[in-house]
PALUMRO-450199 format. One record per residue (C-alpha): residue number from 1; residue in one letter; y, z, x. Coordinates in pm, 1 decimal, always signed. Layout:
N
<NUM,"a",<Y,Z,X>>
...
This chain:
182
<1,"v",<+762.0,+897.3,-218.8>>
<2,"k",<+477.1,+797.5,-453.5>>
<3,"v",<+257.9,+515.3,-301.8>>
<4,"v",<-18.6,+349.3,-490.8>>
<5,"l",<-283.5,+126.3,-327.8>>
<6,"l",<-429.9,-142.4,-552.3>>
<7,"g",<-705.9,-397.4,-492.7>>
<8,"e",<-1062.9,-489.1,-552.8>>
<9,"s",<-1352.2,-253.4,-491.4>>
<10,"g",<-1463.2,-248.0,-128.9>>
<11,"v",<-1139.6,-377.9,+32.2>>
<12,"g",<-1091.0,-56.8,+221.6>>
<13,"k",<-823.5,+141.8,+30.0>>
<14,"t",<-1009.2,+469.3,+62.7>>
<15,"s",<-1083.0,+410.4,+435.0>>
<16,"i",<-713.2,+335.3,+500.4>>
<17,"i",<-607.2,+649.9,+326.7>>
<18,"n",<-869.6,+867.0,+496.0>>
<19,"q",<-761.8,+735.8,+840.5>>
<20,"f",<-388.5,+767.2,+757.2>>
<21,"t",<-408.4,+1130.0,+619.4>>
<22,"l",<-714.9,+1281.5,+788.1>>
<23,"k",<-754.2,+1059.8,+1101.1>>
<24,"k",<-1114.1,+994.5,+994.7>>
<25,"f",<-1292.6,+659.3,+970.1>>
<26,"n",<-1627.7,+632.1,+806.8>>
<27,"p",<-1771.9,+276.1,+818.8>>
<28,"k",<-2012.1,+372.2,+537.7>>
<29,"c",<-1738.2,+501.8,+303.6>>
<30,"n",<-1841.9,+482.6,-61.6>>
<31,"t",<-1615.3,+300.7,-309.2>>
<32,"s",<-1390.9,+513.4,-527.9>>
<33,"v",<-1500.4,+564.9,-886.0>>
<34,"s",<-1158.8,+688.1,-1013.9>>
<35,"a",<-826.6,+757.0,-860.8>>
<36,"q",<-785.0,+993.1,-570.6>>
<37,"f",<-464.9,+1158.3,-457.8>>
<38,"t",<-355.1,+1287.8,-115.7>>
<39,"s",<-27.6,+1354.7,+54.1>>
<40,"k",<+114.4,+1340.4,+406.6>>
<41,"t",<+451.1,+1424.7,+547.5>>
<42,"i",<+585.6,+1219.0,+828.5>>
<43,"e",<+877.0,+1315.2,+1045.9>>
<44,"f",<+1140.6,+1069.3,+1149.5>>
<45,"p",<+1307.4,+1264.0,+1429.1>>
<46,"e",<+1550.5,+989.5,+1516.4>>
<47,"h",<+1704.4,+1040.6,+1175.0>>
<48,"n",<+1629.9,+1408.9,+1137.3>>
<49,"k",<+1423.3,+1342.3,+821.4>>
<50,"k",<+1084.1,+1424.8,+677.5>>
<51,"i",<+930.8,+1212.9,+400.5>>
<52,"r",<+630.0,+1326.6,+199.7>>
<53,"f",<+404.2,+1045.6,+87.5>>
<54,"d",<+196.6,+1104.7,-225.3>>
<55,"i",<-67.5,+840.0,-190.9>>
<56,"w",<-282.5,+732.0,-476.5>>
<57,"d",<-609.2,+550.1,-417.7>>
<58,"t",<-722.8,+361.5,-729.5>>
<59,"a",<-1072.1,+240.3,-812.6>>
<60,"g",<-1097.4,-131.0,-793.2>>
<61,"q",<-1400.3,-166.2,-1009.9>>
<62,"e",<-1345.4,-349.9,-1334.5>>
<63,"k",<-1479.3,-69.3,-1554.6>>
<64,"y",<-1201.0,+160.9,-1428.5>>
<65,"r",<-913.1,-83.9,-1438.7>>
<66,"s",<-788.7,+35.8,-1778.7>>
<67,"l",<-694.6,+362.9,-1606.3>>
<68,"t",<-479.7,+203.8,-1343.5>>
<69,"n",<-154.5,+204.9,-1538.1>>
<70,"i",<-181.7,+585.9,-1576.8>>
<71,"f",<-167.9,+622.8,-1195.0>>
<72,"l",<+127.5,+379.6,-1164.7>>
<73,"n",<+358.2,+610.5,-1352.3>>
<74,"g",<+644.4,+711.7,-1119.0>>
<75,"a",<+522.3,+494.6,-829.1>>
<76,"q",<+794.7,+378.7,-591.0>>
<77,"i",<+581.1,+168.2,-358.0>>
<78,"v",<+266.2,-36.8,-430.8>>
<79,"i",<+53.3,-180.3,-163.7>>
<80,"f",<-191.6,-455.0,-274.2>>
<81,"v",<-491.9,-441.8,-43.0>>
<82,"f",<-741.2,-719.9,+6.4>>
<83,"d",<-1022.2,-783.7,+254.9>>
<84,"i",<-954.4,-1079.5,+493.3>>
<85,"t",<-1325.7,-1150.5,+490.7>>
<86,"s",<-1343.3,-1185.3,+113.4>>
<87,"k",<-1163.2,-1483.0,-46.9>>
<88,"g",<-1235.7,-1331.1,-388.6>>
<89,"s",<-1043.9,-1013.0,-310.7>>
<90,"f",<-739.8,-1226.7,-214.3>>
<91,"e",<-770.8,-1435.1,-528.6>>
<92,"q",<-758.6,-1116.4,-741.4>>
<93,"l",<-413.5,-1020.1,-610.7>>
<94,"d",<-254.8,-1201.5,-903.9>>
<95,"y",<-442.4,-969.6,-1143.5>>
<96,"w",<-301.8,-660.0,-969.2>>
<97,"f",<+46.0,-807.3,-929.5>>
<98,"d",<+53.6,-890.7,-1305.3>>
<99,"i",<-32.7,-522.7,-1381.7>>
<100,"i",<+262.7,-410.7,-1177.7>>
<101,"e",<+505.6,-652.9,-1330.6>>
<102,"r",<+394.5,-549.0,-1679.9>>
<103,"e",<+354.6,-177.0,-1635.4>>
<104,"v",<+608.8,-83.0,-1372.1>>
<105,"g",<+864.6,-363.9,-1348.7>>
<106,"k",<+1011.5,-577.3,-1078.3>>
<107,"d",<+1217.7,-310.7,-895.7>>
<108,"i",<+924.8,-134.6,-730.1>>
<109,"i",<+878.3,-197.9,-359.8>>
<110,"k",<+561.5,-406.4,-309.3>>
<111,"g",<+368.9,-510.3,-4.9>>
<112,"i",<+33.7,-672.9,+82.2>>
<113,"a",<-216.5,-523.4,+332.3>>
<114,"a",<-449.6,-792.5,+466.0>>
<115,"n",<-716.5,-542.9,+560.9>>
<116,"k",<-1017.4,-538.1,+791.0>>
<117,"i",<-850.3,-720.4,+1077.6>>
<118,"d",<-1118.1,-563.4,+1299.2>>
<119,"l",<-1344.9,-826.9,+1143.5>>
<120,"f",<-1114.9,-1115.3,+1226.3>>
<121,"e",<-1397.3,-1336.0,+1341.6>>
<122,"n",<-1520.1,-1332.6,+978.1>>
<123,"q",<-1182.5,-1410.5,+825.6>>
<124,"k",<-1196.1,-1622.2,+510.9>>
<125,"v",<-832.8,-1609.8,+410.3>>
<126,"e",<-604.2,-1794.9,+651.7>>
<127,"e",<-265.5,-1655.4,+745.0>>
<128,"d",<-64.6,-1946.4,+612.2>>
<129,"l",<-221.2,-1879.1,+266.8>>
<130,"i",<-129.8,-1512.1,+289.1>>
<131,"e",<+222.9,-1595.9,+404.9>>
<132,"e",<+273.0,-1851.0,+124.3>>
<133,"y",<+151.9,-1611.8,-136.5>>
<134,"s",<+364.4,-1318.6,-10.4>>
<135,"k",<+675.4,-1537.7,-6.6>>
<136,"s",<+605.8,-1667.4,-357.8>>
<137,"k",<+590.8,-1307.8,-485.3>>
<138,"g",<+881.0,-1175.6,-275.6>>
<139,"m",<+664.2,-934.5,-78.3>>
<140,"k",<+605.7,-847.4,+283.3>>
<141,"y",<+255.1,-847.0,+428.5>>
<142,"s",<+83.3,-704.4,+723.2>>
<143,"y",<-258.2,-714.9,+881.0>>
<144,"t",<-423.7,-371.7,+881.3>>
<145,"t",<-747.2,-198.3,+962.4>>
<146,"a",<-874.4,+152.9,+899.4>>
<147,"t",<-1029.2,+163.1,+1250.5>>
<148,"d",<-672.9,+175.1,+1399.0>>
<149,"i",<-427.8,+303.6,+1138.7>>
<150,"k",<-113.3,+204.2,+1347.4>>
<151,"g",<-71.0,-126.0,+1161.9>>
<152,"f",<-85.6,+39.1,+819.9>>
<153,"r",<+144.8,+323.9,+931.3>>
<154,"d",<+406.2,+81.4,+1071.7>>
<155,"f",<+374.5,-130.6,+748.2>>
<156,"l",<+422.1,+175.1,+529.4>>
<157,"q",<+719.2,+284.9,+731.0>>
<158,"n",<+870.4,-65.1,+691.5>>
<159,"l",<+827.2,-45.6,+315.8>>
<160,"i",<+992.2,+298.6,+319.7>>
<161,"k",<+1295.9,+144.6,+480.3>>
<162,"d",<+1308.9,-105.5,+205.3>>
<163,"y",<+1278.4,+171.4,-49.9>>
<164,"l",<+1561.3,+372.5,+103.9>>
<165,"k",<+1783.2,+69.2,+125.2>>
<166,"q",<+1722.1,-15.4,-241.2>>
<167,"n",<+1784.1,+346.9,-348.1>>
<168,"k",<+2052.8,+458.7,-101.7>>
<169,"d",<+2315.2,+514.1,-372.7>>
<170,"e",<+2082.8,+741.1,-568.9>>
<171,"s",<+1917.9,+915.0,-269.0>>
<172,"r",<+2142.1,+1189.9,-124.9>>
<173,"s",<+2077.1,+1477.9,+108.8>>
<174,"n",<+2182.2,+1839.4,+18.5>>
<175,"k",<+2522.4,+1774.9,+186.2>>
<176,"g",<+2588.3,+1470.8,-33.1>>
<177,"q",<+2557.7,+1219.4,+245.8>>
<178,"k",<+2376.8,+889.0,+203.7>>
<179,"l",<+2046.4,+865.8,+358.7>>
<180,"d",<+2051.2,+659.5,+676.2>>
<181,"d",<+1805.2,+374.6,+708.4>>
<182,"i",<+1490.9,+476.7,+894.0>>
């Protein structure tokens, strides 16, 4: 499943991916200057399934934005990431959302990661605003942090469930059986 993380520079996309795939957190992580790709396979033993995630980390800096649509090709899940301590990063979600609507279409699974929850005492974007925005766009949201990847992992698994439900008629195992929901 191809997953693309989108958002402004410095919101923590690279840190989330490094923690999720490598179990490493670097509080002084540099911002990405292009797109980076990594993959990780997760087992779902209760359903006897493995899913490989191809995760794309896109650069949020304005000078690299023209390349974003290249990395969206074939994406099945997009996660918009913003920093809860930066109102500006939240306000830019519309920019990223419009790119998805224009370049990929409405059928892609989308979610919002309200990142850096470890800095909750500095929160500038209130939960009711996040909830209202996510409802208006028809997306789920979750608080996340790269210091403890459990929230992101659970959120991604939840989005995978939505993806599998949406594509259950097209997704078949080797025996021709429909995939069970995770």
